[in-house]
C-alpha positions as CSV (number, residue, x, y, z in Angstrom):
1,M,0.0,-0.2,0.1
2,L,1.0,3.3,-0.8
3,S,-0.4,6.9,0.2
4,I,-1.1,10.1,-1.6
5,D,-1.0,13.3,0.4
6,N,-0.6,16.0,-2.2
7,K,-3.4,18.8,-2.5
8,R,-3.6,17.6,-6.0
9,I,-1.1,16.0,-8.7
10,R,-1.1,16.7,-12.6
11,S,1.0,13.1,-13.2
12,L,0.8,9.9,-12.2
13,Q,4.4,8.8,-13.3
14,A,5.3,11.4,-10.5
15,H,3.0,9.2,-7.8
16,L,2.9,5.8,-8.8
17,P,5.5,2.9,-9.5
18,A,6.0,1.7,-13.5
19,S,5.3,-1.8,-11.7
20,I,1.8,-1.2,-11.5
21,E,0.9,0.0,-15.5
22,G,-1.7,-1.5,-16.9
23,K,-3.3,-3.1,-13.5
24,E,-6.6,-2.5,-11.6
25,I,-5.6,0.6,-9.2
26,L,-7.9,0.5,-5.6
27,L,-7.7,3.7,-4.6
28,A,-9.0,4.0,-0.6
29,V,-9.7,6.1,2.5
30,E,-11.1,4.5,5.7
31,L,-14.4,5.5,6.5
32,A,-13.8,5.6,10.5
33,S,-11.0,8.3,9.9
34,N,-12.8,10.2,7.3
35,A,-16.4,10.0,8.7
36,L,-17.1,13.9,8.2
37,A,-15.6,14.7,4.6
38,A,-17.7,11.4,3.9
39,Q,-20.9,13.4,5.0
40,N,-19.9,16.5,3.3
41,A,-19.6,14.3,0.4
42,G,-22.8,13.3,0.5
43,F,-22.8,9.9,2.1
44,S,-25.6,9.5,5.9
45,P,-23.5,9.8,9.0
46,S,-24.1,6.0,9.1
47,P,-23.2,4.8,5.9
48,A,-23.7,0.7,4.9
49,P,-21.6,-1.2,2.1
50,G,-23.0,-0.7,-1.2
51,D,-24.0,2.9,-0.7
52,T,-23.1,5.2,-3.2
53,V,-23.2,8.8,-4.1
54,L,-21.6,11.5,-6.8
55,P,-19.6,13.4,-4.3
56,K,-21.1,17.0,-3.9
57,P,-18.7,19.6,-5.4
58,V,-16.2,20.9,-2.9
59,G,-13.8,22.2,-5.1
60,S,-12.8,22.6,-8.6
61,V,-12.3,18.8,-9.2
62,T,-15.7,17.7,-7.7
63,R,-17.3,20.6,-9.4
64,F,-16.4,19.5,-12.9
65,N,-16.5,15.8,-11.8
66,A,-20.5,17.0,-11.1
67,W,-21.5,19.1,-12.9
68,G,-18.4,19.1,-16.3
69,R,-17.3,22.2,-17.4
70,E,-18.0,25.2,-20.2
71,I,-15.0,26.8,-22.0
72,I,-15.4,30.0,-23.0
73,Q,-14.6,30.5,-26.7
74,R,-13.1,34.0,-27.0
75,D,-12.4,33.8,-30.3
76,Q,-16.1,33.6,-31.5
77,P,-18.4,36.4,-32.1
78,K,-21.1,36.9,-28.6
79,E,-24.2,35.3,-28.8
80,T,-27.5,36.2,-27.6
81,R,-29.1,34.9,-24.3
82,Y,-31.7,35.7,-22.2
83,R,-32.2,35.4,-18.8
84,T,-36.0,35.3,-17.0
85,Q,-36.9,37.5,-14.0
86,E,-39.8,39.6,-12.6
87,W,-39.9,43.1,-13.9
88,T,-42.4,45.3,-11.1
89,H,-43.4,48.6,-12.8
90,Q,-46.0,51.2,-12.9
91,E,-49.2,51.3,-15.5
92,W,-51.5,53.9,-16.0
93,R,-55.7,52.1,-15.3
94,G,-57.6,55.6,-16.6
95,K,-56.8,58.2,-14.1
96,E,-54.8,56.2,-11.7
97,T,-51.5,54.3,-11.4
98,V,-51.3,50.7,-10.6
99,T,-48.1,48.4,-10.0
100,V,-48.2,45.1,-11.9
101,T,-45.4,42.2,-12.1
102,S,-44.4,40.1,-14.7
103,L,-42.0,38.2,-16.2
104,V,-39.6,39.5,-19.1
105,D,-36.9,37.4,-20.6
106,V,-33.6,39.9,-20.3
107,P,-31.4,40.0,-23.3
108,Y,-27.6,39.8,-22.4
109,Q,-24.4,39.4,-24.7
110,R,-22.0,36.5,-23.8
111,Y,-19.5,34.2,-26.0
112,P,-20.5,30.9,-26.9
113,R,-19.0,27.8,-24.7
114,E,-17.7,24.5,-25.7
115,V,-19.3,21.8,-22.9
116,V,-16.7,19.5,-21.5
117,A,-18.8,16.5,-20.0
118,A,-18.9,15.5,-16.8
119,T,-16.4,12.5,-15.3
120,G,-19.2,11.2,-13.1
121,I,-16.5,9.3,-10.9
122,E,-19.0,7.7,-8.0
123,L,-17.9,7.1,-4.7
124,T,-19.3,3.7,-2.9
125,V,-18.6,2.0,0.8
126,V,-16.7,-1.0,1.0
127,K,-15.6,-3.9,3.3
128,K,-12.3,-5.4,4.0
129,Q,-11.6,-7.6,7.2
130,G,-14.0,-5.4,9.5
131,H,-13.6,-2.5,8.4
132,Q,-15.2,0.2,5.7
133,F,-13.5,1.9,3.0
134,I,-14.8,4.3,0.6
135,T,-13.3,3.6,-2.9
136,P,-14.6,4.6,-6.5
137,A,-17.8,2.7,-7.8
138,D,-16.0,1.6,-10.8
139,R,-12.9,-0.1,-11.9
140,L,-10.0,1.7,-12.8
141,V,-6.9,0.8,-14.9
142,Y,-3.4,2.7,-14.5
143,D,-3.0,2.8,-18.5
144,P,-0.2,5.7,-18.9
145,A,-1.7,6.5,-22.4
146,N,-5.3,7.4,-20.8
147,P,-4.2,8.7,-17.7
148,E,-7.3,11.3,-17.6
149,T,-9.7,9.3,-15.4
150,L,-7.6,7.6,-13.1
151,L,-5.9,11.3,-12.2
152,T,-9.1,12.9,-11.7
153,A,-10.3,10.1,-9.3
154,I,-7.2,10.6,-7.3
155,N,-7.5,14.3,-7.2
156,I,-11.4,14.0,-6.1
157,F,-10.1,11.9,-3.0
158,L,-7.2,14.7,-2.3
159,E,-9.8,17.4,-2.5
160,V,-12.6,15.8,-0.3
161,F,-10.6,13.6,2.1
162,G,-6.9,15.3,1.5
163,H,-5.3,11.8,0.7
164,V,-5.8,8.3,-0.3
165,E,-4.7,5.0,-0.5
166,V,-3.3,2.8,-3.0
167,Y,-4.2,-0.9,-2.0
168,D,-3.0,-4.2,-3.6
169,E,-5.7,-6.5,-2.5
170,A,-9.5,-6.3,-3.2
171,F,-12.3,-5.1,-1.1
172,E,-15.2,-7.1,-0.4
173,P,-17.9,-7.3,-3.6
174,V,-21.0,-5.1,-2.9
175,E,-24.2,-4.3,-4.3
176,I,-24.2,-0.8,-5.9
177,R,-27.2,1.2,-3.8
178,R,-27.4,4.8,-5.2
179,L,-28.4,7.5,-2.9
180,N,-28.2,10.6,-4.9
181,W,-31.9,12.0,-4.0
182,H,-34.4,13.0,-1.3
183,L,-37.5,11.4,-2.0
184,L,-40.4,13.4,-0.4
185,P,-43.2,11.6,1.2
186,P,-44.9,9.8,-1.3
187,G,-48.8,10.0,-1.6
188,K,-49.0,13.9,0.0
189,K,-49.7,16.5,-1.7
190,V,-47.0,18.9,-1.7
191,T,-47.7,22.2,-1.9
192,I,-45.6,25.1,-3.1
193,D,-44.5,26.4,0.3
194,E,-43.4,23.0,1.6
195,L,-41.3,22.8,-1.7
196,T,-39.7,26.0,-1.7
197,K,-38.6,25.6,2.3
198,E,-37.0,22.0,1.1
199,L,-35.1,23.4,-1.9
200,E,-33.9,26.5,0.1
201,G,-30.5,26.2,-0.3
202,I,-30.8,25.4,-4.2
203,L,-33.2,28.6,-5.3
204,S,-31.5,31.7,-6.4
205,K,-30.9,34.6,-3.6
206,S,-31.8,37.0,-6.3
207,K,-35.3,38.7,-5.6
208,R,-35.7,38.7,-9.2
209,I,-34.7,35.7,-10.2
210,R,-35.7,33.5,-7.3
211,P,-39.7,33.9,-8.2
212,V,-39.6,32.9,-11.2
213,E,-37.6,29.5,-10.1
214,I,-40.3,29.3,-8.0
215,L,-42.7,29.6,-10.2
216,R,-41.6,27.1,-12.4
217,Q,-42.0,24.3,-9.4
218,D,-45.4,26.0,-8.7
219,R,-46.4,25.1,-12.5
220,I,-45.3,21.8,-12.3
221,I,-46.9,20.5,-8.7
222,G,-49.9,21.9,-10.1
223,F,-50.3,18.9,-12.3
224,E,-50.1,16.7,-9.2
225,P,-46.7,14.3,-9.9
226,T,-46.9,11.3,-7.8
227,T,-43.2,11.4,-6.7
228,I,-41.2,14.5,-5.8
229,A,-37.9,14.0,-5.3
230,Y,-34.4,16.4,-5.1
231,G,-31.0,15.7,-5.7
232,T,-28.2,15.8,-3.2
233,G,-24.4,15.6,-3.4
234,G,-23.6,15.9,-7.2
235,F,-27.5,16.0,-8.2
236,T,-27.8,18.6,-6.2
237,G,-29.8,21.4,-8.2
238,Y,-32.4,18.6,-10.0
239,V,-35.8,18.3,-9.1
240,A,-37.3,15.2,-10.5
241,Y,-41.0,15.2,-10.7
242,V,-42.6,11.8,-11.6
243,F,-46.0,11.3,-13.9
244,P,-46.4,7.6,-14.4
245,E,-49.7,8.1,-16.2
246,K,-48.5,10.4,-18.6
247,G,-45.6,8.0,-18.6
248,I,-42.9,11.2,-18.2
249,T,-40.9,12.8,-15.6
250,V,-40.0,16.0,-15.6
251,L,-36.6,16.8,-14.3
252,E,-35.8,20.6,-13.7
253,S,-32.9,21.7,-13.9
254,I,-32.8,24.6,-11.3
255,R,-29.3,25.7,-10.9
256,Y,-27.6,24.2,-13.8
257,G,-28.5,23.7,-17.8
258,N,-31.2,26.6,-18.1
259,A,-33.7,23.8,-19.0
260,S,-36.4,21.2,-18.1
261,Y,-35.6,17.9,-19.6
262,V,-38.8,15.7,-20.5
263,L,-37.5,11.8,-19.7
264,D,-39.2,8.9,-21.0
265,A,-39.5,7.2,-17.8
266,T,-42.6,6.3,-15.2
267,S,-40.7,4.1,-12.6
268,W,-39.0,6.4,-9.7
269,E,-37.4,3.3,-8.6
270,D,-35.9,2.9,-11.7
271,L,-34.6,6.6,-12.5
272,S,-33.2,6.2,-9.1
273,K,-30.2,3.6,-9.6
274,L,-28.9,5.6,-12.6
275,T,-26.2,7.6,-13.0
276,K,-26.2,11.4,-13.7
277,Q,-24.8,10.7,-17.3
278,E,-27.5,7.6,-17.9
279,L,-30.3,9.9,-16.9
280,L,-29.3,12.8,-18.9
281,S,-28.5,10.5,-21.9
282,K,-30.5,10.5,-25.5
283,K,-32.3,7.4,-24.4
284,L,-33.9,8.7,-21.6
285,V,-34.6,12.5,-22.9
286,N,-37.1,13.5,-25.4
287,D,-37.5,17.2,-24.9
288,R,-35.4,19.9,-23.6
289,L,-37.7,23.0,-22.5
290,I,-35.3,26.2,-22.3
291,H,-35.7,28.2,-19.5
292,T,-37.4,31.5,-20.7
293,T,-41.2,33.3,-20.5
294,K,-42.3,30.2,-23.1
295,W,-41.2,27.8,-20.7
296,F,-44.3,28.0,-18.9
297,S,-46.8,27.6,-21.9
298,L,-44.1,24.7,-23.2
299,V,-44.9,22.8,-19.5
300,K,-48.5,22.9,-19.7
301,D,-48.7,21.5,-23.5
302,V,-46.5,18.6,-22.0
303,L,-48.1,18.1,-19.3
304,E,-51.4,18.1,-20.5
305,K,-51.6,15.2,-23.0
306,K,-53.3,12.3,-22.2
């Protein structure tokens, strides 16, 4: 076993011996001595073997792992984008003025972005000789010709836990249970005030943008989804509304993506087992509703279909 304690590494060759090239790399930290950091990453206070999460962003590496990256293309002409927000103003009604609040799409200019997909490396709890460890959920091989995935995995551990060990013996096999969602009580009609309270840490603090985000959630729950769940850890910012009788799930991206995704999915049990890449794959997504003022009529059309 060898230990890596750097804040971040930029080369595998500088930290891993050439003798393990081409072999599976077993990265891990012991859970007992890293319990608080594990909770900050998205694990429960008492995780069990098989519990798996997409780690919550706590720095640049985990942020890229969960959300991907946008590269600003400053060599391209700027493009017009729109930000939906509330606009309160005075209007004349006869001889009097009244205060009117409406939604407007405010245009702004920005350079185009090239989207780099997230790596999506998940962490899972495993056992070995009676002790619990946290390790990557997927198999990792030391391939000097394609080092990026292993390099990212090591840097995730360094960013979350401050260190990582490389083991030469396998851990006990476990059944993966993804715990990336908080499920609201099923069978109970959730009010917008209750939902807003649940999403407090996700909704914008802007007095103009926050009301629009709440209005979107209100519009969706008005169609009475049977299941509502919001993402935790690396899934933070997503809310899933399941409509089994319509054969769809509306995945609302509050913080990232600037859109709602209409998924061909009716079983929350199946959805909750998916990785973020699987959830947003072309196989599941049949429509993407951009967040503009037109969104309200578009989502109404989708949810009124029988």
